[in-house]
Phi, psi and omega in degrees: 000138186277131176286128183262126184307137175079020180263017165318126173271129183236178188227134165255139173264132182221103184064034190075006176260137182264127177249119181278138184210162187226152170237129181224135172088165189229032182300169176276339182241140183272138176221123178253129174262125173265118193286170172295203189308320181213162175206176178205111192296334182273317179287333178298325177279344171275337183273114186307321186290317177299315177307312185294319177302311185291327181293322177297315177293325179286337176292327186259331190235167153275100197271132176245123184236149185207152168261130174303154178305133177087355180238151172062234188263359180278156172302152178272319177100350179102325180207159183299138177272139176285168177309311185296323172293310181302325174301313188284329176299318183291322176313308184294318178304312184295322174300305184295329174290346180074031178252117182260334169221122198229137171279130182250127177249116188230153180234138165054244183296331179293344187291328177294319171297317179306305180300324177294311181306306185300327176286325185272331186233056178311324192276357173245003178252106183287329186189152177241126175235123184253120168260112171069043179281168179225137182285321186208154174268190185270345180084162185269006175277343181287111182304329182295317179302309179299325172294316184292322176298312180297329184284327180290321184294317191277339190231014181302144180081352179278159169300314183305315184286322183287334172293315169300309173309308185290313182299327178274315183274342182214056189306325181304327183259353190290334177303324195274118174304323182289317178307313184300328179284315175302320177297311183298325187284325175305309180302310185301317188279342183279323186208145167289165179301321188293326186280325181294321179292321174298316178297317183287323174303317184290329179289330177288324186275336186281130186243126177247012187293329176283340193267316182307320173306336181275000180277111184243015180259157178306126190225132173233135177249118188266135183206155170260176185287343175298336193238014185310323185293312178301318186299309186291336179287318183279324178296322183293340176271338186264124191294131163068022174283165180241157166246142179227133174281133177249141186293159179099165184247351182293143183272315183276171168071097178287341193279351191290348183226129173291347174303328187301304175310309178306316186289316171307308177301314187298312182296320180290326179298334187262007176266128169295162180294130181292151174279163176297124177308131188251014183197143177220160174277125177213147173269132179255148183220132170237140179237153178203143188272134183288133176049044184287326186300319182297308187296322174297325185285328188279333185264337182091157188295325188286314179299318183295321176297321184292312184290332175288325172296328178282325175302319183293324183293323183292318187289326176291322177298318178290325175304307175307322189284332187255006170070034173277156182239128182282127178253328177200158176223124179224103178070254183251012187241156186230142167240121185228152176240156175220158178272009174194143190294316189293320180296326181290320177284332176287323175299321182297310176302324169292337178282315178299320183292315195282346179270336182311314178295350180260356174083020173263132180244138196228155169238149178222146175234138189224139183204154183230130182189180182280122174248142178273148182252122180225107181046053168077005172261152183253142175213178174120175182304310188304319176297310176304314179305317183298319176293320172291334175291328181294326174289346172271352178290149175272171174307135177066014188255147166258109181254133188232154171289159178291338174296306178312307178305324184288345185250006184246033171299135185094000176274348176089357179289147170241157186220155175244129190280121177267002179087180178266129192240148164269124187258131189307129175076000192242130186294150167083188171239149192238127177287127186241152181223133180269128182289125183282000000 
């Protein structure tokens, strides 16, 4: 087997977790491939069809490959990783590979994380190519989804299950016993039963419908005829995106057609140099002390100023721990942003707990959405919604929008439904959830 230059496996550190990656090729444009549910950097090069796909990409681009957290050669990290954690893993891989602007090519389950990254870091995303993305899963209220997940957990790694997956998703290769053997081993060596179950469960729980409109980088949605409906749905939600048809009817396996590489290269070559982004996807958090006016009156000005200084210190300490960025402080309230909703929620929980010894009760509202950037300041509807959610929160409560809840699948966070609320000055009704 011919040795391919630059195939050395390296590790990027992301929050203490080692993420395996490779850089292959010497093209002028960087492209990172975000794999489907699982991958394995060693086995991928041994599997002839994946090897050919990697070689095609590396002939056109400086190709960056990696195994997502918990799959292949990468560390697990102790618990299943949310979309935002996996997004930060990609950020760490690109930093380690010295890539500051990158074309992102993603497949199936990997599309969610890729879209979230492109919306959050538009300045680092040259273009986005999504193969068979899906805007939202069926959810765990769907009996068929529950049954399918239970079956996957019990039979993952068996020949019977891999044959069923291949028969349905890749019928053109299914008749070949050799192809079935390659495919079965690819699944086994890519993910354990527990990880496969967690990935599929999170995929079913994740809803990207409120995130996709915030993707403002050049985007193409690639699809075969078998997944036309999902592709058109996703493309309709991403401003100015394009769709391109890939030959064949197989739903699975992006590598089955060399067209993918040609179409992505054609799309990227036609893109003008991007402008500085004037909007980004951000998680916004607003905090407010409950009954602050009453407390100030009872304590007196000096004692209240001292208590407020201790409050500020606690909030800033937790923002630092959870990588929140303080955007504004007005009186007894904070406005902060995060690059992921789960981190914002855990920060909010820590702030509530940290203020209890001071005898202070706080209300917190969290939302994620597209924010306008004006001279490093953030504005727009998402900011207004976050502030209004905070005003709806009860004492000691972290209240979040439905969008936030939909993006933290797999985090272990639990929520109580607070119903649909009218937010002052904001059209429509908004589903809100209290963090349990």
